[in-house]
N, C-alpha and C positions, 0 to 999 in steps of 0.2 A: 693158706692154712687157717687163718683166723675165721674164715667163713664156715669151716667145718664145726668149730666150737660154737659159733652162733646158731647154726642149724640144729645141732644136737641140743643146745640149751633151749631153743624155741620149742622143739618137740616135747621136751620134758615139761616146760612151762604150760604148754597147751594141754598136756595130760593132767597137770596139776589143776588147771582151771576147770577141766571137766569134772574132776573129783570134787572140787570145791563147790561147783554148781549143784551137786547132789548131796551136799553136806557131809562129805567123807573127808573130814579135815586131816585125819592121820595120813591117809593115802596121798592127799594133796601136799602135805609137808614132805613126805618121802619123795614124791615125784619132783618137787621143786628143788630139793637138795641133791638129787642124783647128779646133776651136772658138776657139782663141786668135786665129785670123784675124779673128774678129768685132771685135777691137780696131782693126783697120785699116778705117777708114770709106771704102771705095771700092766702087763699083758692080760692078767686075770681081770683087772678092773675094766679094761677095754672090752673084753668079752662079756662082762656083766652088764655094761651099758648096752651093748648090742642085743643081748638076749632080752633085757628088760624092754627095749623098744619093740623088738619083734613080738614078744608076748603081749605087749599093750595093743598092737595092731589086731592080734587075734582075739584076745579076751576082753578088751575094752572097746576099741573102735568098731570092730565088726559086729559084736553083740549089740552095742548101742545103735548102730546103723539098722540092723534088722529089727530091733524093737521099735525104733522110731518110724521106720517105713511101715511096719505092721500096724502101728497106731494110726498113722495117716491114712492108710488104705481102709482101715476099719471105720474111721470117721469120714470117709469119702472126701478127703482133702488131697490136694496135689502133693506128690511125693518125689517127683523126678529131680527137682532142684536140690532137695535134701540128700538124695542119693548121690548126686554129683558132688556136692560139697563134702560129704563124708568120704567119698572116694578120694577126693583131693587130700583130705586130712590123712587118710590111710597111706596114700602114696608119699606124702611128705614125711610121715613117720618112718616108712620103709627107706626113704632116701637118707634120713638122719641115721638110721641103723647102718646103712651102707657107708656113711661118712665116718663111722668109727673104725673102719678098716685102715690100718697103718697110721692111726692118729699119733701115736707116740714116736714112731720112727721119723715122721715128718717134723715133729716138734724138736727133735735133736739136731736136725740139719739147719 
């Protein structure tokens, strides 16, 4: 059970690090404090965490991936390794969103 909490926390910290790299401090703080919501045992919070992770895959990681790959192709630099790494990040975040399923029911047992 504890591994779910760790995976979800790491996904949000990775998202926060991404925002911090681009000097978006407010979004980084929000992303890094989102795992603290797991202390509130409510189904709505569980869904909020899941939706946040799913939206981050679409609107943060996918957009960043396409922009970076486009930049690399424009500069005639290799881009395959970047695509593989970013695919791994997106899959990890999707797995973290999947880990939010039944999080609070398992904490009670």
